[in-house]
C-alpha positions as CSV (number, residue, x, y, z in Angstrom):
1,M,6.6,19.8,21.1
2,A,6.2,17.2,18.4
3,Q,3.3,14.8,18.6
4,N,4.0,11.1,18.8
5,S,2.8,8.5,16.4
6,T,-0.4,6.5,17.4
7,I,0.1,2.8,17.6
8,Y,-2.4,0.4,16.0
9,K,-2.3,-3.3,16.6
10,V,-3.5,-5.2,13.6
11,E,-4.1,-8.9,13.1
12,L,-4.1,-9.2,9.3
13,S,-5.4,-12.5,7.8
14,V,-4.7,-12.7,4.1
15,S,-6.4,-15.2,1.8
16,D,-5.0,-14.5,-1.7
17,M,-6.5,-17.1,-4.0
18,D,-4.8,-15.5,-7.0
19,R,-1.3,-16.1,-5.6
20,H,-2.1,-19.0,-3.3
21,Y,-1.0,-17.1,-0.2
22,Y,-2.7,-17.7,3.1
23,E,-1.2,-16.3,6.2
24,V,-1.9,-14.3,9.4
25,H,0.4,-11.3,10.1
26,K,0.5,-9.5,13.4
27,L,1.4,-5.9,12.6
28,T,2.2,-3.0,14.9
29,V,1.4,0.0,12.7
30,A,2.6,3.5,13.7
31,K,0.3,6.2,12.4
32,H,2.3,9.4,11.9
33,P,0.6,12.5,13.4
34,S,0.0,13.9,9.8
35,E,-1.3,10.6,8.5
36,T,-5.0,10.1,7.9
37,D,-7.1,7.0,8.7
38,E,-7.6,6.7,4.9
39,R,-3.8,6.4,4.3
40,L,-3.4,4.1,7.3
41,M,-6.0,1.7,6.0
42,L,-4.6,1.8,2.5
43,R,-1.2,0.9,3.9
44,I,-2.7,-2.2,5.5
45,V,-4.6,-3.2,2.3
46,A,-1.4,-2.6,0.2
47,F,0.4,-4.9,2.6
48,A,-2.2,-7.5,2.1
49,L,-2.1,-7.2,-1.7
50,N,1.6,-7.8,-1.6
51,A,1.8,-10.1,1.4
52,H,4.9,-12.3,1.7
53,E,6.9,-13.7,4.6
54,H,9.6,-11.0,4.2
55,L,7.3,-8.0,3.5
56,E,7.7,-5.3,6.2
57,L,6.2,-2.0,7.1
58,T,8.9,0.7,7.2
59,K,9.2,4.1,9.0
60,G,7.0,5.4,6.1
61,L,6.3,9.1,6.4
62,S,9.1,9.5,9.0
63,T,11.8,9.1,6.4
64,D,12.2,10.0,2.7
65,S,14.7,7.3,1.8
66,E,12.3,4.4,2.5
67,P,9.0,3.4,1.0
68,D,5.9,2.6,3.1
69,I,6.4,-1.1,2.7
70,W,9.3,-3.2,1.4
71,Q,10.4,-6.7,0.8
72,K,14.1,-7.4,1.0
73,S,16.0,-10.5,-0.2
74,L,18.1,-12.4,2.3
75,S,21.1,-10.6,0.9
76,G,19.6,-7.2,1.5
77,E,18.5,-6.2,-2.0
78,I,15.1,-4.6,-2.3
79,D,12.8,-6.9,-4.1
80,V,9.6,-5.0,-3.7
81,W,9.1,-1.2,-3.0
82,V,5.6,-0.2,-2.1
83,A,4.7,3.5,-1.9
84,L,1.4,5.3,-1.2
85,G,0.5,8.7,-2.4
86,L,1.6,10.8,-5.3
87,P,5.4,10.7,-5.6
88,S,7.3,13.0,-8.0
89,E,8.7,11.7,-11.2
90,K,12.2,12.0,-9.6
91,V,11.1,9.8,-6.7
92,L,9.6,7.2,-9.1
93,R,12.9,7.1,-11.0
94,Q,15.0,6.7,-7.9
95,S,12.6,4.0,-6.5
96,C,12.7,2.0,-9.8
97,S,16.5,2.1,-9.8
98,K,16.7,0.8,-6.2
99,A,14.2,-2.1,-6.4
100,A,13.3,-5.0,-8.6
101,K,9.6,-4.2,-8.4
102,V,8.0,-0.9,-7.5
103,I,4.3,-0.5,-6.8
104,V,2.7,2.9,-6.2
105,Y,-0.8,3.1,-4.8
106,P,-2.1,6.7,-5.4
107,Y,-5.3,7.8,-3.9
108,G,-7.3,11.0,-3.6
109,G,-9.7,11.0,-6.4
110,R,-9.3,13.8,-8.9
111,T,-5.9,14.8,-7.3
112,A,-4.5,11.4,-8.1
113,E,-5.9,11.5,-11.7
114,V,-4.2,14.9,-12.2
115,W,-0.9,13.5,-10.7
116,W,-1.1,10.5,-13.1
117,D,-1.7,12.6,-16.1
118,K,1.4,14.7,-15.2
119,V,3.8,11.7,-14.6
120,K,2.4,9.0,-16.9
121,S,4.5,9.8,-19.9
122,G,7.7,9.8,-17.9
123,T,7.0,6.3,-16.5
124,T,6.8,4.4,-19.7
125,R,10.5,3.4,-19.5
126,F,10.1,1.7,-16.1
127,D,9.2,-1.9,-16.8
128,N,9.4,-2.7,-13.0
129,L,6.8,0.0,-12.1
130,Q,3.2,-0.7,-11.3
131,V,0.6,2.0,-10.5
132,V,-2.6,0.8,-8.8
133,N,-5.3,3.4,-7.9
134,F,-7.8,3.2,-5.1
135,S,-11.0,5.2,-5.7
136,E,-12.0,8.0,-3.4
137,T,-15.1,6.0,-2.4
138,D,-13.1,2.9,-1.5
139,A,-10.5,4.8,0.4
140,A,-13.2,6.7,2.4
141,A,-15.0,3.5,3.2
142,L,-11.8,1.9,4.5
143,A,-11.0,5.0,6.6
144,K,-14.3,4.5,8.5
145,M,-13.2,1.0,9.5
146,A,-10.0,2.2,11.3
147,S,-9.6,1.4,15.0
148,R,-6.6,1.1,17.3
149,A,-7.0,-2.7,17.6
150,M,-8.3,-4.4,14.5
151,K,-8.8,-7.9,13.1
152,V,-8.6,-7.4,9.4
153,Q,-9.4,-10.2,6.9
154,V,-8.5,-9.6,3.3
155,N,-9.7,-12.0,0.6
156,I,-8.4,-11.6,-2.9
157,Q,-9.8,-13.6,-5.8
158,D,-9.8,-12.7,-9.5
159,A,-8.4,-9.3,-8.6
160,E,-11.5,-8.5,-6.4
161,V,-10.6,-7.5,-2.9
162,M,-12.9,-8.0,0.1
163,V,-11.8,-6.3,3.3
164,S,-13.4,-7.2,6.6
165,V,-12.6,-5.3,9.8
166,N,-14.1,-6.6,12.9
167,E,-17.8,-6.9,11.9
168,D,-17.8,-4.6,8.8
169,T,-17.1,-5.8,5.2
170,I,-16.5,-3.8,2.0
171,Y,-15.3,-4.6,-1.5
172,V,-12.6,-2.5,-3.0
173,T,-11.6,-2.5,-6.6
174,P,-8.0,-1.6,-7.3
175,D,-7.7,0.1,-10.7
176,I,-4.5,-0.8,-12.5
177,W,-3.2,2.3,-14.2
178,K,0.1,0.8,-15.2
179,G,1.0,-2.9,-15.0
180,A,4.6,-4.1,-14.7
181,A,6.0,-5.6,-17.8
């Protein structure tokens, strides 16, 4: 019998001084049985980094045709496509053709570096693609903060990211491997 997803209730407060975005999002996050706490927390941080009133978590790992997070226009076009992990060059190409802006957040330390070395040259033609890495240390620290009911505060200023979950606070430094043109 297949395992069910675990539901996490997240109150996400975003204070993004770089974009002048200040809002609280009440999220119900389904953690797929194969998903790690690390990936779950990176999804929440990726949501905060791209927070917008129309940004939504999708079915994620449950479907191949959707990213982890997306923002659609009022007419249904995909404005922002956010994916976590190490997508193939084919998936990157398809994503870039479907959305105005694509952001990939790889993680996994050396594995992510090897993936980037492999796909980097094939991504130069995608002006709408951004690749932002999270270090293995930052991802592991975030994973330790995961709990089924969380109050998460994310403060962003000068590209520095402070993440507070309940009583714990860490600083993560996203590393931009490829900026959008």
